[in-house]
N, C-alpha and C positions, 0 to 999 in steps of 0.2 A: 187555362184550364186548372183550377183546385181540385185537390183530391177529396172524395167524400168525406176521409176523416180531415179537414182543415176547416171543416163549416165551425159558424162563429153563432154562438146564443147570445142575441140582443135581449138582455131580462128589464121592460122597463114597468116598474108601479105605478098603478094609473090611478090619481085619486082627484077629483074636483079639479079639473086642470082642462076646461073645455076652450079657453081661451090660447090655451098651450100646446096643446096635444098634437092638433095634424101638423106645425110645424115641425116638430119634434119628430113625429113620425117619418115626417116625409126627409128630413133629414138622415135618416136610418136607409131608408129604403133607396136614398140616392147614392149610398156610400159606392167608390170603384172596386170594392172587394166584393168577387160574384158570390161567395156561398154564404148566406147568412139566413138565419129564422128568427124571426121578430117577436118575441114573447110580450104581451100588453096583457099585465095583471089589473085586472079593476078591480080595487079596492075598498067595494062597495060605493062606487061614486054617484052623488043623487041632482047632478048641475047638468048632466048629458053627456058627460065624456063616455059613459059608456056606448048609449049608440054610436058615438065617432068611432069609438073603437071596431063596433060591428060593422061598419059602414067602409072602415080601411080593410078590414081583412076581407071586404068582398073584392077590394082593388085591386089586393098583392097577395098571391098563394103563402108568399115566406112567410105572412102574418099568423099570428093563433093568439085568439084570445081568451082568458079563462075571467069568468065573472067570481067573485067569491066575496062573502061578508067581510064584512071590517074588520080587520087584523092590525091595520099599521102598516109603515112599510118594509120592515124586518119579514114580517109574515109573510108580504108580498112578494118580495126577494127567494126565501126558501122557497113559495110556488113555483119561481120561476128556476129554480136550482132544481128542484124537484124532475119538471116537465123539460130540462134543456136536454135537448141531444148533441151539441156541437163540441169538438175537441176543446174548443177555445169558448169562454165565457166574458160578458161586459154588461154592465150595468148602463143604464141611462136614465137621470130623472126625466119627468113627464114634461116639466117645461122648458127645459134647457135643447140646444140644437149643437151639429157635429160638422164639422169642417167635409167634406165630400171623402178625401183620402186617411180618415181618420185610421179606417183600421187597415188598411193599405200600410200604413206606415206602421203600426204596431205590431202587426203580424211580421213585417219585418223586421224588427228591433229585434223579437224574440227568435227568431230563425239567425240571422247574423249572430249574435250573442249567444244563441243557445241558453237562453233564459224563460223562467218559469210565468214571470212578470215582467208586463213591458207598461210602462208610463209616459203620457206626453203634458204639456204643456199646456195652457189654453186660456179665456178670460173671463173673469167677473164680469155678469152686465148687471147695472142696478137699476129699477124703475125709473129712476131719470135721465135715463139714458146715457149715464158716465158707464164705462168701462175700465176696469184694471186687470192689468196681466199677472201672472201665476207667476212667483218663482222657479226661476228653470236652471238646470247648470248649465254651463255656458260650453259643457261640451259634453257628450254621452259616458253618464257613469255607470258602471256594472258594482254590486255591493251583493256579498251572500245574506242572507235573512240574518243573522246576527248584526250585523254592522248596518244594514237598513233599520234595524230597531234601534240604535243608535242617532241615523240622519236624520229620521221619523222625527223624533224627540228634541232636535233642535231647530224645528221648526222655517225648515227651510224649503229647498225644492222639492221634498219625499215630503204629503201629506196623505193623512189617510183615507181620502175619499176613494171611490171605489171607482168612480164613474169616468175619469179619465184614465184607467185603467183597461189592459189586456190580460186575463188569467189562462193560462193553461188547465185545463179541466181539473188534472189530478191534484192541483195547487189547492185545491177546497176541498180534498176530501175529508169527508168527516168535518167539515165546519158548514156551520150554519149561523147565521146572524142569529143575537137575542131577541127573543121579543118580548122580554123584560123593557127593552130600551125604545127608544122613539128618539131621542137625542144622544148622537155621538155614537152609535148603531155602527157605521163603519169601523169608526177606531177600534171597537172591541173587537172586531170582527177581525179585521188588519193584521192586530198586532199578534192573533193568533194563527195566521196565515203568512207573517214572516216567520215565525218559530219553525215550518215547518218548509219551508221555501230554499228553493238550492243556489239560484239566482235570481236577481230582478234587473233590468236595465232601464234606465232614467234616460228619456229623449228631451232633447232641447225643443222641437217645434210645438206649437201651438194649435192644436187641434180641436177642444173643446170649449162652447161658450156656454157659462153656469149664471142662470138667473138666479140674480138674488131677489129677493121679494118683499115686501114690507113684512107682508102675511104670514112669510115662511116661517117653520119652528126654532129656527136659530136665531129670528127673531123677536120671539114670544119674550114675555115677562117669567120672572120669576115661579114656577109650581113641583109638583110630584115629578113631573119629567127632568127638570132639573137635577132636586136630588135624587135620583134614582143616576145619572150621571157623575154626580158628582161624589156619590159612593164608589162609581165604578173606577172613577179616575184615581183614586185614594186607594183601592185594593190594585189596579194595576203597578201604583207606582212603588209601593209596597214590594209587591212581589217580583217586580222585575227589578228591583235594587236587589234584593237578595240575589235572585237568579244573574244578573248580569252587572255587579258591582263596578266594571270599569266604565259604566255609562250612569252610575248613581246620580250625580250630579244634575245629569240632562234629564232624568227621569223625575227627582224632584223640580226642577225650574219649571219644567212643563207642568207638572199639576200646581205648582203658584201660578203660571201663566192661565191654566183650566179655573183656578179660584177664582181670578180676576172675572175671567167669566161670567162666574156665578153673579159677582156682586154688578156686575152689567146688568145680567139678567133680572137683578132686585128692583134695580134703579127704575127699569121699564116700566114697572107695574107697583112701585112702590111696598113689594112685600118683602120685607125686611125681613125674615123668620130670624127670631133672636139666638137660636143656638146655633144656627149654621152661619150666623155674622159672626157668632165668637169664633166657633172654628177656622172659620176663614182668617178674621182677626191673628189667632193664634197661631196658624202654620206661615203666615207672610211675614211674620215679626221674624219669626223663629228662622225662616231663611232668607230673609230680607239682605242681608250681608254677601251671601253667595250670590245671588239674583244681581246686586250692584255692581259686582264683580266680572260677570258676565260678558266680555266685550262685544257679544251676537245680541244682546238683547237693545232694543233701540231704546234710546233716551227716554220717548213717552211710555213707555212700558215700564221704566224705570219707574220715573213718575209717578204714575198710577199704583205700582206697588206701596210706593211712599205712603201715598194718602189713604190705600187700604190700611196701612200696618195702624195710622192714626184712627179710622173711623170710616166705617164702610158706609155707614147714611153721608158723611162726606165727600166722599169718593162721587157716591151717585148722586149729589147735589149738583156736584162740579162736571160731572158727566150728561147732566140732563142739560147744564146751561148752557156747555157750551153746543150743543148739538140744537138744542131748542125741538127734539122730536123724540118720541118715545121708542123709536126703532130704529136701530144701528149697531154694526157690530164693532166690538170690542177694538179691533185692530185698527178702523178708523178713528178713533180717540185721540187725537195728539193733543200734546202741550202746545196749544197754539202759538206761532209765533209772538202774536202780541198779549199775549197773556202771560202773567208768572203767575206760576201756582205756589199759595202759600206757604207758610213753615211746614215740614211736615218731619215727623217723627222720625230717628232712621235708627236701629237697636245695630250696636257694633258687635263684636263676639264675644264680649265683655258683659252684654247686656247692660253698658251704660247707653242712656239716653243719649245721642246727639240731633242738632238742629241742622236740615239741612236748607239751602233756598235752592231749589230748580230754578234757576233763571234762563229768559230768553233765547230759544236756540237762534 
């Protein structure tokens, strides 16, 4: 039996996910970890999800339902943090599912390594049925908060997702999700958490299944949501580059990757905002030599950066041509093995133009 102080509060924002909600909650109810409370925060659903929440609450005393006006995922998570009574905090997206022993595994990591945050690996599940495993370390890794900020910006086994993690309550003291953001809100929050984190432990086992839906916000076209995120990414790059100069190149390369994500979003709905295109192109050109020298950056991302340094619209055209769909993540954009990307302008450190042909992989 666990002590009362070992309770995990699982916070689940719910908005119009009636086709997924029950499977999600059942995977939480079926956890081998015995001491849970499940907070379902209905964020103004109008598709029947609210009624499913109420029915599930009647079936399990551990479930608490809160019906709220629509405030977005950040507002819903903040409501969950306000109502949570557990010593540990977890977040789950309402269309995802968990392995039965996920929280047993994560609490074990926290206690074994005396950490404040524990992470696990998992799987992306796409509408098409395809699955892709998250990157994970070969062995369990422990980092302090400052080290974790550096690793986070390497875009490897540590990502800013909050749903594959378990937090000791105290590491979230004074921190809430920004309600100004509805995209990349977890990145903004997690960076602040790491700054006050003593130790984070990164596990190797796959325990979480993340549903990548075409209708999800990460697959939408460019709009004000993305513009706000782009401003946040810029601010954080500048702030953290000053605060932690040893990771300056990592922050800059991460920001460049984020800008490529903005260009991909523009291609999905054709909303090429002129001022933002100029901003993206200017920064990518400025940092391109550094990005191309980074051995950890894949060839297809380097090729994408080269195209954007020439034209955001040209990148968008190739992006859409390769996939033939409106909705796909930047990471799934390969420089296909049967396609040779046209000649791209690459700027060297002396700002002289060179022409580089990205050949077949």
